[in-house]
C-alpha positions as CSV (number, residue, x, y, z in Angstrom):
1,L,37.8,-35.8,-21.8
2,E,34.4,-36.6,-21.1
3,V,32.2,-34.7,-19.3
4,V,30.1,-36.5,-16.4
5,K,26.5,-35.8,-15.9
6,K,24.3,-36.5,-13.3
7,K,21.4,-39.1,-14.1
8,K,18.2,-37.9,-14.8
9,G,15.4,-39.2,-12.2
10,V,17.7,-40.2,-9.4
11,K,17.3,-38.3,-6.3
12,G,19.7,-37.6,-3.1
13,F,23.5,-38.6,-3.4
14,H,25.0,-40.8,-6.5
15,V,28.4,-41.4,-6.7
16,L,29.6,-40.6,-10.2
17,P,32.8,-42.7,-11.8
18,R,36.2,-40.8,-11.3
19,R,34.7,-37.3,-11.2
20,W,36.0,-37.6,-7.0
21,V,39.4,-37.8,-8.2
22,V,39.5,-34.1,-9.9
23,E,37.6,-32.9,-7.1
24,R,39.7,-34.1,-4.6
25,T,42.6,-33.0,-6.5
26,F,41.2,-29.6,-6.9
27,A,40.4,-29.6,-3.3
28,W,44.1,-30.5,-2.1
29,L,45.5,-27.9,-4.5
30,G,43.1,-25.2,-2.8
31,R,44.6,-25.7,0.3
32,S,47.7,-23.9,-0.6
33,R,47.7,-20.4,0.2
34,R,48.9,-19.1,-2.8
35,L,46.0,-21.1,-5.1
36,S,43.3,-19.9,-2.6
37,R,43.1,-16.8,-4.4
38,D,44.1,-15.4,-7.8
39,Y,47.4,-13.5,-6.6
40,E,49.3,-14.2,-9.7
41,R,49.6,-12.0,-12.7
42,K,50.7,-14.0,-15.3
43,P,49.2,-17.6,-16.3
44,T,53.0,-19.0,-16.4
45,S,53.6,-18.2,-13.0
46,S,49.9,-19.4,-11.4
47,E,51.1,-22.3,-13.5
48,A,54.6,-22.4,-11.4
49,Q,52.2,-22.2,-8.3
50,V,50.2,-25.4,-9.4
51,Y,53.4,-27.0,-9.9
52,L,54.6,-26.4,-6.7
53,A,51.7,-27.4,-5.0
54,S,51.6,-30.5,-6.5
55,G,55.4,-31.7,-5.6
56,R,55.0,-30.9,-2.2
57,L,51.8,-32.8,-1.8
58,L,53.4,-35.4,-4.1
59,L,57.1,-35.2,-1.4
60,R,54.6,-35.3,1.6
61,Q,53.0,-38.5,0.3
62,I,56.5,-40.3,-0.7
63,C,57.8,-39.1,3.3
64,H,54.9,-40.9,5.1
65,N,54.5,-43.6,3.3
66,Q,58.4,-44.4,3.6
67,I,59.0,-47.8,5.6
68,Q,61.6,-47.3,8.6
69,Y,64.8,-49.8,8.2
70,E,66.5,-50.8,11.0
71,L,70.1,-50.8,10.6
């Protein structure tokens, strides 16, 4: 695990390497209603909700990217 920090002396917006991938993933998971707040009492059920949200995102991406075949 490597922590990416801002460079000293740089003002304004600066793209940090690979940090956007993690932030984008957290944003996608945050759109799930059950993950927007801490509803779960046990960590295992919270983990299951993360897996469900991730699976839903993957299935949605797979279904939208399929090629339409004509018979």
